[in-house]
C-alpha positions in Angstrom: -11.0 -70.1 36.1 -14.7 -69.2 35.2 -15.6 -69.9 39.1 -12.7 -68.0 40.2 -13.5 -64.8 38.1 -10.1 -64.7 36.7 -9.7 -62.6 33.6 -8.0 -63.3 30.1 -8.0 -66.2 28.5 -6.4 -69.7 30.8 -5.2 -72.8 29.1 -3.8 -75.9 31.2 -0.4 -75.0 29.5 -0.4 -71.7 31.8 -1.0 -73.6 35.1 2.0 -75.9 34.1 4.1 -73.0 33.2 3.4 -70.6 36.4 3.6 -73.8 38.6 7.3 -74.3 37.2 8.0 -70.6 37.5 6.6 -70.6 40.7 8.8 -73.9 42.0 11.9 -72.2 40.7 11.2 -68.9 42.5 13.9 -66.8 40.2 16.4 -69.5 41.4 15.8 -69.3 45.0 13.3 -72.3 44.9 13.6 -75.7 43.8 16.6 -76.5 41.7 16.3 -76.1 37.9 17.3 -80.0 37.0 14.4 -81.1 39.0 12.2 -79.0 37.7 13.7 -79.9 34.5 12.5 -83.7 35.5 9.0 -82.9 36.4 8.6 -81.0 33.0 10.0 -83.9 31.1 12.5 -81.9 29.2 15.6 -83.3 27.4 18.0 -80.9 28.6 18.4 -77.9 31.2 18.4 -75.7 28.2 15.5 -76.5 27.2 13.8 -75.6 30.8 16.0 -72.7 31.0 14.2 -71.5 27.4 10.8 -72.7 28.8 10.9 -70.6 32.1 12.7 -67.7 30.4 15.4 -67.7 33.3 16.2 -64.1 32.6 12.8 -62.6 32.9 11.3 -64.9 35.6 12.0 -62.5 38.7 9.4 -59.6 37.3 7.0 -62.9 36.6 7.6 -63.9 40.2 7.1 -60.2 41.7 3.6 -60.0 39.7 2.6 -63.6 41.0 3.4 -62.7 44.6 1.7 -59.6 44.5 -1.6 -61.0 43.0 -1.4 -63.7 45.8 -0.8 -61.3 48.6 -3.7 -59.0 47.1 -6.1 -61.8 47.3 -6.4 -62.8 43.8 -4.8 -66.1 43.8 -4.9 -66.7 47.7 -7.8 -69.4 47.0 -6.3 -71.0 44.2 -2.4 -71.7 45.9 
């Protein structure tokens, strides 16, 4: 993260959650059941809570904006 000059505090867990959110794509991407298996969750409900399914659309838009602006282009 230092090498990419990304602001803020970054931990490995953030990448796990961001990756899952990107794959879920607000319900338009990889099925929730598949993501749940990838993450090793014991239930779909746990994955819904983890991804905060109700608020993934704004997060997804923000991430896509950052990619479009080149902020994450080298890391996708």
